N, C-alpha and C positions, 0 to 999 in steps of 0.2 A: 169628183169634179169640183165640189164646193171648195175644197182645200186649194186646188189649183187656181180657182177663180179669185179667192180672197188674197192669196199670196201674190198672184199676178197683178191684181188691182193695186195692192199696197206698194209693190215694187215700181210699177209704172208711175204711180202718184208721187212717190218720193223722187224718182229720177226727173219727172216733169218739173217739179218745184226747183230743181237745181239749174235748169236751163237759163243761161245768162240773159237771153232776150226778154225774160219775164221780169227782171229786176234792174238790169243795166239802164234802161230808159228812165226809170224813177230816180236812180242815183245821179244820172246826168242832169236831169231837170232840177233836182234838189240843189245841186251846186249852182246851176244857171240862175234859178229864181230865189235862192237863199231860203228855202223852206226850213222850218224848224224840225227837230226830230219828231215832234208830235204830228205836225202836218204830213211829213213823209210817211209816218206810220198809218195815218188815216187813209192817205191816198193809196198806199200799198194794199190795205185791206179791201178798199172799194174795187181796185183794179183786179186783185186776185179773185174776189167774189164774182165779178163780172165774167171773168174767164172761166171759172169753175162752173158757174150757172149755165152758161151757153153750152159748155161741154155736156153737162148733165141733161139739159133739155133735149139736145140732139140724141144723147145716149138712151134716155127713157123712151123716146119715139122709136128708136131702132130696136131696143129691148122688147117693147110691147109687140112690135111687128114680128120679131123672132118668136115670141111666146105664142102668138096666133098661128104662125106657120108650124111650129113644133107640135101644137095640139092636133094638127091634121096630118102631119108627116113625122110622127114620133120616131119611126125607124131610121130615117135618114137625117133627122135634125142634128144628131151628134156628129155625123160625118161633115155636114155642111158647116156647123159652127167651128169645127176643127180646121177645115180648109180655109175658112175666112181668117182665122187667127194666124195661120201659117202664111197665107198670102200677104196679109197686112205686115207681118214681121219681115218678110222678104222685101216688101216695098220700102219699109223704113230703113232696112240695112243698105239698100241700093241708093236711097236718096238722102241719107243722113249727112253726107258731105256737101250737099247742095242747099242746105238750110239757109234761108235769108237772115242776115243779121241786122241788128239795129245800128244805124249810123245817123249822125247829125249832118245831113246833107247840106243844108243851107243855114249857116249861122245867123245871117242877117234877118231872114224870115222868122226864125225861132225867137230872135231877140225882140222882134216886134209883137209877137204873140203874148197875150196876157196869161198869167198863171192859171186862171180859171179855164181858158180855152185849151191850154196844154193838158190840164187834168181831164177835160172832156175827150180830147183826142186819145189820151192814154187808155181811159176806161172803155171807150168805143172800140179801139183797136184790139184790146184784150177780149172784149165780148165777141168780136167778129172773127176771132182766131181760136176756135175750140181745139182742145187736144184730141187729135184723131187717133193716137195710139190706143187710148182707153176704149174707143168705141167697139173694138172687137170683143171686149169683155162684156159689154152690154148685150151683144148677140149671144154669148155663152150664158149670161145670166137669164136671158129670156127663155132659153131652153130648160133652165132649172126651175123657173117659177117667178112670178111677179115680185114676190117679197125680196128676191135676190137682186132684182133690178134696182129697187130702192135702197137696198143694203149697200151695194157698191156705189150708188149715187152719194149717199151720206159719207161713206168712207173716202171717196175721191175728193169731195168738197173739203172735208176736215183736214185730210193729209196735204192736199195741194195748197190750200190757203195758209195753213199753219207753216208748211214747208217754205213757201215763198217769203212769209213774214220773218221767220227765224233766219233763213239764209240771208236775206237782205240786211238784217240787224248785225250779222257778222261780216258781211261783204266788205264794208269800209276798212275793216282791220286786216283782212286777208287777201283783198283783191290784188295786191301787188305780188303776192306769193303764189298765185295760181295762174294757169293758162286757161282763161275763160273760153277761148276759141276751141281748144282741145277738149275741155269739159263738155261743151255743148255738143260737139260731134260724137264723143263717146257715149253721151246720154242717149242719143238717137240710135246708135249701134246696139247698146245694151237693151234698149226698149224693143228693138226688132228681134233680138235673140230671145228675150223673155216671152214675146208673143208666139214665136215659133215653138218653143219648148212647151208652153201652155197648150197650144193646139195639139201637139203630139201626145202629151199626157192625157188630154181630154179624150182623145180617141181610144187610147189603150187602157185607161183606168176608169172604172165605173164609179 
């Protein structure tokens, strides 16, 4: 189970960092407000950390609840965690094509906003939109033990934040060569498949 947990967490974290809605707003506002590379780098770190921390805070709470439940219902905890992963996977496969994308709806309003206000909006929106795909793994980690909850928390934060920073640093050069819309949709689809496979393996492999 631990192998599936770590591989699944790593895969979801990497895919999550690739989602364009996590870095396109920063690139858009960099051009709009004339941020330097250093400013963009700092804003990216802060935004990515805010997003990862809100995800982990929710995940730890879910994981600890799962740990408590599994302590009392050890026989069925494995089945429950597997079902949760599979259901989450199915949900993300069904809804991956309805993901909301970032758009600059009102150019005049944005032009009137200060750079500092834009940064606040970016960080706040990232914090208030945790990655739901990874939460199923916190349920699985809770059934394995508390140390695994914190292990995948650290893994998720490091991979997600580093991934967003690295991807954004290359995005300017390759943005014209990729289909960002297709990439985002495929990331959701692959995330769903990974969740389902992990749930199945968790049930059949000890």
